[in-house]
C-alpha positions in Angstrom: -59.0 4.9 41.3 -56.3 2.2 40.9 -56.9 2.0 37.2 -56.5 5.7 36.8 -53.2 5.7 38.8 -51.8 2.9 36.6 -53.0 4.6 33.4 -51.3 7.8 34.5 -48.1 6.1 35.4 -48.0 4.3 32.0 -48.7 7.5 30.2 -46.0 9.3 32.1 -43.5 6.4 31.3 -44.3 6.7 27.6 -43.7 10.4 27.6 -40.4 9.9 29.4 -39.3 7.4 26.8 -40.3 9.7 24.0 -38.5 12.5 25.6 -35.3 10.5 26.1 -35.5 9.1 22.5 -36.0 12.6 21.1 -33.0 13.8 23.1 -30.8 11.1 21.6 -32.2 11.6 18.1 -31.4 15.3 18.4 -27.7 14.5 18.7 -26.1 13.8 15.3 -22.6 12.3 15.2 -20.7 14.0 12.4 -17.5 12.1 12.9 -14.6 11.6 15.2 -10.9 12.2 15.4 -8.5 10.1 17.4 -5.2 8.5 18.1 -4.0 4.9 18.1 -1.1 3.1 19.6 -0.1 -0.6 19.4 2.2 -3.1 17.7 3.3 -3.8 14.1 4.6 -7.0 12.6 6.2 -7.9 9.3 5.6 -11.0 7.1 7.7 -11.8 4.1 10.8 -13.6 2.9 12.4 -13.6 6.3 9.2 -14.5 8.1 7.7 -17.1 5.8 5.7 -18.9 8.6 3.8 -15.7 9.7 5.2 -15.9 13.2 4.2 -13.0 15.6 7.4 -13.2 17.7 9.0 -9.8 16.9 6.4 -7.0 17.3 7.5 -3.4 17.1 5.8 -0.1 18.0 3.1 1.6 15.9 1.4 5.0 16.3 -1.3 6.7 14.4 -3.8 9.6 14.1 -7.1 9.4 12.2 -10.3 11.3 11.3 -13.5 9.4 10.7 -16.5 11.0 8.8 -19.8 9.4 9.7 -22.5 8.7 7.1 -25.3 7.5 9.3 -25.0 5.1 12.2 -23.4 2.2 10.2 -20.9 3.5 7.7 -17.9 5.9 7.8 -15.0 7.0 5.7 -11.7 7.3 7.5 -8.3 8.9 6.7 -5.4 7.9 8.8 -1.6 8.4 9.1 0.6 5.9 10.7 4.2 5.4 11.8 5.4 1.8 12.4 8.7 0.1 12.8 9.2 -3.3 11.1 12.0 -5.7 11.2 13.0 -9.4 11.3 16.1 -11.6 11.2 16.8 -15.1 9.9 18.3 -16.0 13.3 14.7 -16.4 14.5 14.0 -19.2 11.9 14.9 -22.3 14.0 12.8 -24.7 11.9 14.4 -23.9 8.5 18.1 -24.6 8.4 18.6 -22.8 5.0 17.0 -19.6 6.2 18.8 -19.7 9.5 22.1 -20.2 7.6 21.2 -17.3 5.2 21.4 -15.0 8.2 19.9 -11.9 6.6 18.1 -9.2 8.6 16.5 -5.8 8.3 14.7 -3.0 10.0 12.6 -0.2 8.5 10.6 2.8 9.4 7.3 2.9 7.7 5.1 6.0 7.2 1.6 5.3 5.9 -1.3 7.4 4.7 -4.6 5.5 4.1 -8.2 5.9 3.2 -10.6 3.3 4.6 -14.3 2.5 4.7 -15.6 1.4 8.1 -18.8 -0.7 8.3 -20.5 -1.3 11.7 -22.3 -4.5 12.5 -24.6 -2.7 14.9 -26.2 0.7 15.1 -23.7 3.0 16.8 -25.0 6.1 18.7 -22.4 7.3 21.3 -25.0 9.4 23.2 -27.4 6.4 23.5 -26.4 3.7 26.1 -28.4 1.1 24.1 -26.3 1.6 21.0 -22.8 2.3 22.5 -21.0 -0.8 21.2 -20.3 -2.3 17.8 -17.8 -4.5 16.0 -16.9 -3.4 12.5 -14.9 -4.3 9.4 -12.6 -1.9 7.5 -11.2 -1.9 4.0 -9.2 0.6 2.1 -6.1 1.6 0.2 -3.0 3.5 1.2 0.5 4.5 0.3 3.6 4.1 2.5 7.3 4.8 2.5 10.0 2.3 3.7 13.7 2.2 3.5 15.3 -1.1 4.9 18.5 -1.0 6.8 20.8 -3.4 8.6 23.7 -3.2 11.0 27.2 -4.4 10.3 29.9 -4.2 13.0 27.7 -1.8 14.8 27.3 0.6 11.9 23.9 1.2 10.2 23.7 0.8 6.4 20.6 1.5 4.2 20.3 -1.5 2.0 18.6 -0.1 -1.1 21.7 2.0 -2.3 23.9 -1.1 -2.0 22.0 -3.0 -4.6 22.3 -6.3 -2.7 20.5 -8.3 -5.5 22.5 -6.7 -8.3 20.1 -3.7 -8.9 21.7 -1.1 -11.1 24.6 -3.3 -12.3 25.6 -4.1 -15.9 25.4 -7.8 -15.1 21.7 -7.6 -14.2 20.2 -4.7 -16.3 16.7 -6.0 -15.7 17.0 -5.5 -11.9 16.3 -1.8 -11.3 16.6 -0.1 -7.9 13.3 -0.6 -6.1 11.1 2.3 -5.1 10.9 3.3 -1.5 7.1 4.1 -1.9 4.5 1.4 -2.3 0.8 0.8 -2.2 -1.0 -1.1 0.6 -4.5 -2.5 1.0 -5.6 -2.5 4.6 -8.3 -5.0 5.6 -9.3 -5.8 9.1 -11.7 -5.9 12.0 -12.3 -3.9 15.1 -14.6 -3.1 18.0 -15.5 0.3 19.6 -17.3 1.3 22.7 -18.6 4.8 23.6 -17.3 5.7 27.0 -19.7 8.6 26.9 -21.2 10.9 24.3 -17.8 12.5 23.8 -15.3 9.7 23.8 -14.9 6.2 22.3 -12.4 3.4 23.1 -11.6 0.8 20.5 -9.3 -2.0 19.4 -8.6 -3.1 15.8 -6.4 -5.5 13.9 -5.7 -4.5 10.3 -3.6 -6.5 7.8 -1.8 -4.7 5.0 -1.3 -6.4 1.7 1.4 -4.5 -0.3 2.7 -4.1 -3.8 6.4 -4.6 -2.9 8.6 -7.6 -2.3 11.4 -5.4 -1.0 10.1 -4.3 2.3 12.9 -6.6 3.7 15.4 -6.0 0.8 15.0 -9.7 -0.1 13.2 -11.0 -3.2 15.1 -12.9 -6.0 18.4 -14.7 -6.3 22.0 -14.2 -5.2 24.1 -12.5 -7.9 27.5 -13.6 -6.6 30.2 -11.9 -4.6 32.2 -10.9 -7.7 29.5 -8.3 -8.5 30.6 -6.3 -5.4 34.1 -5.0 -5.9 36.3 -4.7 -2.8 37.4 -1.4 -1.3 40.7 0.2 -2.5 42.5 -1.4 0.4 41.4 -4.8 -0.7 38.8 -5.4 2.1 35.3 -6.4 1.3 32.8 -3.6 0.7 29.7 -3.2 2.9 27.5 -4.3 0.0 29.5 -7.5 -0.5 29.3 -8.3 3.2 25.5 -7.5 3.5 24.3 -9.2 0.4 25.3 -12.6 1.8 25.9 -13.0 5.5 26.1 -16.8 5.5 29.8 -16.5 6.2 28.8 -15.6 9.8 27.1 -19.0 10.3 29.3 -21.4 8.3 30.2 -22.0 4.6 29.1 -19.4 2.1 25.8 -20.3 0.4 25.3 -17.2 -1.7 26.5 -18.4 -5.0 25.1 -16.8 -8.2 21.6 -18.0 -9.1 20.8 -19.6 -5.8 17.5 -18.5 -4.3 17.8 -15.6 -1.9 14.1 -14.8 -1.6 10.7 -15.7 -3.1 9.7 -13.1 -5.7 6.2 -14.5 -6.4 4.8 -13.4 -3.1 4.7 -9.8 -1.9 5.6 -8.7 1.6 2.9 -7.6 4.1 2.5 -6.2 7.6 -0.2 -5.9 10.3 -1.0 -3.3 12.9 -2.9 -4.2 16.2 -3.9 -1.0 18.0 -5.9 0.5 20.8 -7.8 3.6 19.6 -9.1 6.6 21.6 -11.3 9.1 19.7 -13.4 12.2 20.4 -16.8 12.7 18.8 -17.8 15.6 16.7 -21.5 16.2 17.1 -24.2 18.6 16.0 -27.7 19.1 17.2 -31.1 19.2 15.4 -34.5 20.1 16.8 -36.8 17.0 17.0 -39.8 17.4 14.8 -42.9 18.5 16.5 -46.0 16.2 16.7 
């Protein structure tokens, strides 16, 4: 009698497991759409030591199309604010004396592939968590600006490195659109079969060295004519601000930036997403 009872219990357990498994397998995750919020940080000619001491806000929306439980294709749109100043460089006297600064609003559209380390099935508690890597390509707009005597000036039209002048015909005004290559890591956890919570850090390599309006050499103050009343122009004052920290260092030909290395930025964000699912009938045995 005891053997019959044990056998019946085991048989019932197997049926229950099969039933639960069939229930999870009948739910197919088609994709997810979500939002992200976090911080952005810039790296470039004003932040050569890759310090993370001036984060600024970042927001995003995305849609992720699933291809099985391990891979997905994601399209995302982001807004981020970037900025930095030479005054934060306390270990490099030249950069501190240079005294340049910028801020910029960045709008990005990217396409990325996501690759899970573990099988991810939001409806199944045994497969509700996975780390992942992401890699893609995107485009973004930027337009650096700075403040002088409390007034905001966009730097690109000023040609602070001689762009558009007869003296430097090889220096053309830079484009306010550039390409980025996002690469990073993240983790996500299924709160339930409908919602996921995640965190990711994605670094963006870019094709521009003018995210901060700094790249090559000084062109000399004589390339920026004064205003009709004889006072210095905004371009003349913003191309070399070392006069605010001591003797002027911006003589023609002296290094202003490092043109051989492009600028970059990183986004660290929390994500919240909602699953898009469909159902299929489990095959009959």
